[in-house]
C-alpha positions as a Python dict, from the first residue, in 0.01 Angstrom:
ca = {
    (1, 'V'): (0, 0, 0),
    (2, 'G'): (108, 15, 350),
    (3, 'V'): (-197, 59, 629),
    (4, 'L'): (-45, 172, 953),
    (5, 'Q'): (-363, 72, 1195),
    (6, 'F'): (-348, 245, 1492),
    (7, 'G'): (-462, -122, 1711),
    (8, 'S'): (-683, -310, 1691),
    (9, 'H'): (-1053, -307, 1838),
    (10, 'P'): (-1343, -295, 1622),
    (11, 'S'): (-1427, 17, 1483),
    (12, 'L'): (-1105, 41, 1394),
    (13, 'D'): (-1127, -357, 1244),
    (14, 'N'): (-1421, -255, 1033),
    (15, 'C'): (-1268, 7, 910),
    (16, 'Y'): (-961, -219, 736),
    (17, 'N'): (-1241, -470, 672),
    (18, 'G'): (-1432, -227, 426),
    (19, 'I'): (-1115, -73, 264),
    (20, 'A'): (-956, -466, 244),
    (21, 'G'): (-1293, -490, 54),
    (22, 'I'): (-1249, -194, -205),
    (23, 'L'): (-851, -237, -286),
    (24, 'S'): (-819, -635, -242),
    (25, 'A'): (-1106, -579, -592),
    (26, 'D'): (-807, -446, -750),
    (27, 'P'): (-552, -742, -843),
    (28, 'N'): (-239, -512, -845),
    (29, 'V'): (-271, -337, -572),
    (30, 'T'): (-115, -567, -251),
    (31, 'I'): (-161, -483, 60),
    (32, 'D'): (99, -496, 380),
    (33, 'L'): (-89, -443, 722),
    (34, 'Q'): (70, -331, 1011),
    (35, 'N'): (-47, -259, 1378),
    (36, 'G'): (93, 48, 1577),
    (37, 'N'): (-67, -130, 1895),
    (38, 'F'): (-154, 181, 2019),
    (39, 'D'): (150, 318, 2026),
    (40, 'S'): (299, 620, 1878),
    (41, 'T'): (626, 551, 1891),
    (42, 'T'): (590, 194, 1688),
    (43, 'C'): (384, 356, 1454),
    (44, 'D'): (601, 668, 1431),
    (45, 'T'): (920, 316, 1301),
    (46, 'I'): (607, 172, 1085),
    (47, 'A'): (571, 450, 938),
    (48, 'K'): (925, 516, 886),
    (49, 'N'): (978, 205, 748),
    (50, 'M'): (690, 262, 452),
    (51, 'A'): (851, 572, 374),
    (52, 'A'): (1153, 475, 352),
    (53, 'K'): (1008, 151, 127),
    (54, 'A'): (871, 353, -73),
    (55, 'Y'): (547, 277, -122),
    (56, 'D'): (340, 363, -382),
    (57, 'L'): (61, 485, -80),
    (58, 'I'): (16, 452, 272),
    (59, 'I'): (-377, 438, 495),
    (60, 'A'): (-421, 543, 816),
    (61, 'I'): (-612, 426, 988),
    (62, 'A'): (-737, 690, 1354),
    (63, 'T'): (-535, 982, 1437),
    (64, 'P'): (-275, 906, 1617),
    (65, 'A'): (-119, 658, 1254),
    (66, 'A'): (-263, 929, 1052),
    (67, 'I'): (1, 1180, 1230),
    (68, 'S'): (292, 945, 1220),
    (69, 'A'): (192, 855, 814),
    (70, 'Y'): (226, 1221, 802),
    (71, 'A'): (525, 1287, 913),
    (72, 'A'): (782, 991, 779),
    (73, 'A'): (537, 1106, 414),
    (74, 'A'): (634, 1507, 448),
    (75, 'N'): (988, 1471, 246),
    (76, 'T'): (831, 1202, 20),
    (77, 'D'): (573, 1190, -332),
    (78, 'I'): (401, 890, -104),
    (79, 'P'): (22, 1012, -91),
    (80, 'V'): (-138, 950, 273),
    (81, 'I'): (-483, 822, 285),
    (82, 'F'): (-648, 841, 657),
    (83, 'C'): (-968, 676, 775),
    (84, 'A'): (-1193, 757, 1076),
    (85, 'V'): (-995, 1058, 1180),
    (86, 'S'): (-1215, 1306, 1383),
    (87, 'G'): (-1008, 1626, 1298),
    (88, 'P'): (-779, 1651, 1025),
    (89, 'V'): (-780, 2086, 1045),
    (90, 'A'): (-741, 2054, 1417),
    (91, 'A'): (-459, 1772, 1356),
    (92, 'G'): (-297, 1892, 1114),
    (93, 'L'): (-291, 1636, 850),
    (94, 'V'): (-480, 1919, 559),
    (95, 'D'): (-541, 2236, 571),
    (96, 'D'): (-943, 2286, 496),
    (97, 'M'): (-1183, 2012, 471),
    (98, 'T'): (-1301, 2059, 102),
    (99, 'A'): (-898, 2188, -18),
    (100, 'P'): (-637, 1982, 191),
    (101, 'G'): (-368, 2112, 73),
    (102, 'G'): (-47, 1863, 86),
    (103, 'N'): (-62, 1495, -61),
    (104, 'C'): (-285, 1401, 230),
    (105, 'T'): (-606, 1336, 252),
    (106, 'G'): (-867, 1051, 396),
    (107, 'T'): (-1216, 1008, 539),
    (108, 'S'): (-1333, 1196, 901),
    (109, 'D'): (-1609, 978, 1204),
    (110, 'V'): (-1639, 1348, 1359),
    (111, 'L'): (-1949, 1284, 1546),
    (112, 'D'): (-2307, 1410, 1467),
    (113, 'L'): (-2271, 1568, 1866),
    (114, 'S'): (-2611, 1755, 1857),
    (115, 'A'): (-2848, 1414, 1789),
    (116, 'Q'): (-2644, 1183, 2067),
    (117, 'L'): (-2713, 1490, 2317),
    (118, 'D'): (-3055, 1460, 2172),
    (119, 'L'): (-3084, 1125, 2204),
    (120, 'I'): (-2910, 1126, 2550),
    (121, 'R'): (-3162, 1371, 2677),
    (122, 'A'): (-3437, 1199, 2548),
    (123, 'F'): (-3349, 876, 2717),
    (124, 'Q'): (-3264, 1034, 3019),
    (125, 'P'): (-3497, 1352, 3042),
    (126, 'D'): (-3355, 1545, 3434),
    (127, 'A'): (-3004, 1477, 3388),
    (128, 'V'): (-2732, 1706, 3431),
    (129, 'N'): (-2406, 1629, 3541),
    (130, 'L'): (-2267, 1391, 3133),
    (131, 'G'): (-1973, 1260, 3190),
    (132, 'V'): (-1692, 1233, 2931),
    (133, 'L'): (-1338, 1020, 2946),
    (134, 'Y'): (-1133, 1085, 2763),
    (135, 'T'): (-741, 1086, 2596),
    (136, 'T'): (-502, 1424, 2647),
    (137, 'S'): (-265, 1349, 2381),
    (138, 'E'): (-594, 1203, 2172),
    (139, 'A'): (-623, 1567, 1850),
    (140, 'N'): (-948, 1326, 1772),
    (141, 'S'): (-1128, 1339, 2229),
    (142, 'V'): (-981, 1716, 2226),
    (143, 'S'): (-1139, 1815, 1914),
    (144, 'Q'): (-1473, 1660, 1995),
    (145, 'L'): (-1432, 1776, 2383),
    (146, 'K'): (-1450, 2133, 2304),
    (147, 'T'): (-1716, 2093, 2072),
    (148, 'L'): (-1941, 1884, 2334),
    (149, 'N'): (-1892, 2210, 2574),
    (150, 'E'): (-1999, 2422, 2419),
    (151, 'L'): (-2346, 2263, 2275),
    (152, 'A'): (-2405, 2105, 2605),
    (153, 'P'): (-2571, 2394, 2777),
    (154, 'Q'): (-2825, 2392, 2446),
    (155, 'Y'): (-2957, 2094, 2576),
    (156, 'G'): (-2923, 2106, 2987),
    (157, 'F'): (-2615, 1929, 3077),
    (158, 'T'): (-2311, 2020, 3279),
    (159, 'V'): (-1977, 1779, 3073),
    (160, 'V'): (-1769, 1688, 3358),
    (161, 'S'): (-1476, 1605, 3114),
    (162, 'Q'): (-1182, 1360, 3292),
    (163, 'G'): (-849, 1340, 3124),
    (164, 'V'): (-602, 970, 3101),
    (165, 'Q'): (-297, 994, 2923),
    (166, 'S'): (-258, 602, 2966),
    (167, 'A'): (-494, 291, 2980),
    (168, 'A'): (-370, 234, 3337),
    (169, 'D'): (-533, 574, 3447),
    (170, 'I'): (-862, 460, 3343),
    (171, 'P'): (-986, 262, 3645),
    (172, 'Q'): (-905, 545, 3901),
    (173, 'A'): (-1048, 822, 3671),
    (174, 'A'): (-1335, 603, 3573),
    (175, 'A'): (-1422, 543, 3944),
    (176, 'T'): (-1384, 962, 4045),
    (177, 'L'): (-1561, 1027, 3695),
    (178, 'C'): (-1875, 796, 3791),
    (179, 'A'): (-1891, 908, 4101),
    (180, 'Q'): (-1992, 1278, 3951),
    (181, 'V'): (-2220, 1255, 3675),
    (182, 'D'): (-2546, 1101, 3549),
    (183, 'C'): (-2417, 897, 3255),
    (184, 'L'): (-2148, 894, 3069),
    (185, 'T'): (-2075, 903, 2623),
    (186, 'N'): (-1786, 808, 2471),
    (187, 'F'): (-1595, 951, 2177),
    (188, 'T'): (-1433, 807, 1968),
    (189, 'D'): (-1192, 731, 2164),
    (190, 'N'): (-899, 479, 2057),
    (191, 'N'): (-787, 434, 2421),
    (192, 'V'): (-1068, 466, 2653),
    (193, 'V'): (-1263, 228, 2343),
    (194, 'N'): (-995, -48, 2346),
    (195, 'N'): (-1070, -16, 2817),
    (196, 'L'): (-1424, 11, 2793),
    (197, 'A'): (-1519, -293, 2998),
    (198, 'I'): (-1306, -103, 3247),
    (199, 'L'): (-1520, 204, 3195),
    (200, 'L'): (-1867, 18, 3155),
    (201, 'E'): (-1778, -200, 3466),
    (202, 'Q'): (-1713, 127, 3702),
    (203, 'A'): (-2027, 269, 3521),
    (204, 'N'): (-2187, -27, 3625),
    (205, 'A'): (-2113, 4, 3952),
    (206, 'A'): (-2160, 271, 4023),
    (207, 'G'): (-2553, 287, 3836),
    (208, 'V'): (-2445, 521, 3558),
    (209, 'P'): (-2538, 484, 3171),
    (210, 'V'): (-2260, 473, 2932),
    (211, 'Y'): (-2348, 625, 2558),
    (212, 'G'): (-2126, 476, 2340),
    (213, 'S'): (-2072, 660, 1999),
    (214, 'E'): (-2045, 317, 1721),
    (215, 'E'): (-2252, 57, 1728),
    (216, 'T'): (-1979, -200, 1917),
    (217, 'Q'): (-1953, -7, 2196),
    (218, 'V'): (-2358, -63, 2255),
    (219, 'T'): (-2333, -438, 2171),
    (220, 'A'): (-1981, -446, 2434),
    (221, 'G'): (-2307, -311, 2718),
    (222, 'C'): (-2328, 45, 2670),
    (223, 'L'): (-2718, 201, 2633),
    (224, 'A'): (-2751, 369, 2308),
    (225, 'S'): (-2564, 562, 2070),
    (226, 'V'): (-2673, 724, 1731),
    (227, 'S'): (-2353, 529, 1572),
    (228, 'L'): (-2161, 555, 1333),
    (229, 'D'): (-2084, 300, 1053),
    (230, 'Y'): (-1729, 217, 1008),
    (231, 'L'): (-1755, -59, 729),
    (232, 'A'): (-1932, 244, 506),
    (233, 'L'): (-1676, 499, 658),
    (234, 'G'): (-1373, 217, 555),
    (235, 'R'): (-1561, 170, 199),
    (236, 'V'): (-1531, 536, 91),
    (237, 'T'): (-1163, 528, 207),
    (238, 'G'): (-1060, 240, 24),
    (239, 'Q'): (-1203, 434, -277),
    (240, 'M'): (-1007, 759, -207),
    (241, 'A'): (-684, 532, -207),
    (242, 'L'): (-789, 318, -524),
    (243, 'D'): (-902, 651, -690),
    (244, 'V'): (-516, 849, -599),
    (245, 'L'): (-339, 515, -767),
    (246, 'N'): (-537, 618, -1060),
    (247, 'G'): (-389, 914, -1112),
    (248, 'A'): (-610, 1172, -848),
    (249, 'D'): (-464, 1444, -632),
    (250, 'A'): (-449, 1386, -278),
    (251, 'S'): (-361, 1767, -264),
    (252, 'T'): (-714, 1901, -408),
    (253, 'M'): (-964, 1599, -280),
    (254, 'A'): (-1183, 1691, -40),
    (255, 'V'): (-1190, 1501, 295),
    (256, 'K'): (-1477, 1292, 347),
    (257, 'T'): (-1794, 1191, 547),
    (258, 'I'): (-1970, 938, 690),
    (259, 'T'): (-2336, 1146, 734),
    (260, 'D'): (-2585, 816, 774),
    (261, 'A'): (-2547, 791, 1127),
    (262, 'V'): (-2852, 538, 1316),
    (263, 'P'): (-2976, 490, 1616),
    (264, 'V'): (-2877, 148, 1806),
    (265, 'V'): (-3062, 57, 2170),
    (266, 'N'): (-2915, -195, 2396),
    (267, 'S'): (-3265, -394, 2504),
    (268, 'D'): (-3026, -564, 2732),
    (269, 'V'): (-2953, -243, 2912),
    (270, 'L'): (-3235, -58, 2907),
    (271, 'A'): (-3399, -303, 3064),
    (272, 'A'): (-3224, -319, 3352),
    (273, 'F'): (-3190, 93, 3411),
    (274, 'G'): (-3561, 33, 3287),
    (275, 'Y'): (-3557, 284, 3123),
    (276, 'T'): (-3877, 324, 2952),
    (277, 'L'): (-3775, 405, 2538),
    (278, 'P'): (-3781, 740, 2441),
    (279, 'E'): (-4121, 690, 2133),
    (280, 'A'): (-3847, 931, 1897),
    (281, 'Y'): (-3662, 652, 1984),
    (282, 'A'): (-3906, 348, 1862),
    (283, 'N'): (-3718, 252, 1513),
    (284, 'A'): (-3458, 232, 1703),
    (285, 'T'): (-3135, -94, 1512),
    (286, 'F'): (-3212, -234, 1873),
    (287, 'V'): (-2933, -554, 2000),
    (288, 'T'): (-2868, -712, 2292),
    (289, 'T'): (-2548, -750, 2494),
    (290, 'T'): (-2208, -955, 2320),
    (291, 'A'): (-2070, -1147, 2552),
    (292, 'E'): (-1678, -1173, 2588),
}
């Protein structure tokens, strides 16, 4: 089984750990993990090599890796199981979430943006301008931005978005964005998450809180999040891969999601901003900032 991971940051590493935990229990499965280092061209090359070697199955972690794997396996009988793809239909990986159609299915880390907006509004009742930094080439981020723009007015927010193309764009884009907003929220954008420290540095200098999309972002210095469990998502992905290896048809296997997201609050950041914990989040999971 080839595993193509788009790059290494805590969310994607947790996905792999969940996948490996399931697959390693089967003595007949050998895992070949390869890292794309956040470069789509590298992912294309790795995926083509896996297809040329006629791997029994390819698991792709994150949307860009999944797109590479899907293209490489298109003219073969190699199934592709993706993990942590927010918008599989928008990315062209499946025809439908319940009936994928092709030899490709997997798990989605689609965010509960309504729950996230509820959380932000509770912490900042007077906030108006909500910033988001996203990578224009990441299909998952583009689809999440569309949803955020549709939902935000219901919560009294105006979305101020700033697109970037690469990591090099982030320092200036973050500084520009922070000057215009009351707070920021993160998607599961791999480029931004991999450079979260830069975004947080700019936001802290501007006195603007950042809300994450999962727990490791909160321990890195975001204020709070309605967090996804990427380890659990990986386990579900690993089980789907095992089922396909044992004869299940990927084309008829519905895309699965993790829905039991929980609120997480960074008590250090809460104190630094002088905010009062909203009563609705008294039972949240509390973390502190983890040093780099």
